[in-house]
C-alpha positions, 0 to 999 in steps of 0.5 A: 485484506487486499489482493496480492500474493494470495492471488499469485498462490504466494504465502502471506504473513498472518494478520496482526489482528482483526483491525489490519487493513494493509498487506505487504506486497513482496518484490519477488514478481520483479527481479530484473528491475528495481521499480514497477507500477504496482503499489509496493513500488509506488506507495507514499513512503514518507518525505524524503525530498522537498515537498510543498507545504500544500502536499504536506498538509494533504498527507497530514490531513488524510493520515489514518483514512482508509477508502472503502467500497462496499464495506471493504478496503478498496484496492485503488491501484 
């Protein structure tokens, strides 16, 4: 699990199962603006605009990969 709501004392939804490695980050931290630099605003959310074939292939080639550090999911923000 990545740190996020728990670090701020905000309740998080329960884990879906032992293999879950993603945690949803809420938007309650920035009610006065639409987008911030945190991953809940900046993460890849699908191809909705023109994208180069090389970038599309990079997304396909890395689908499902998880970055680990010390045996735990790496919060690489």
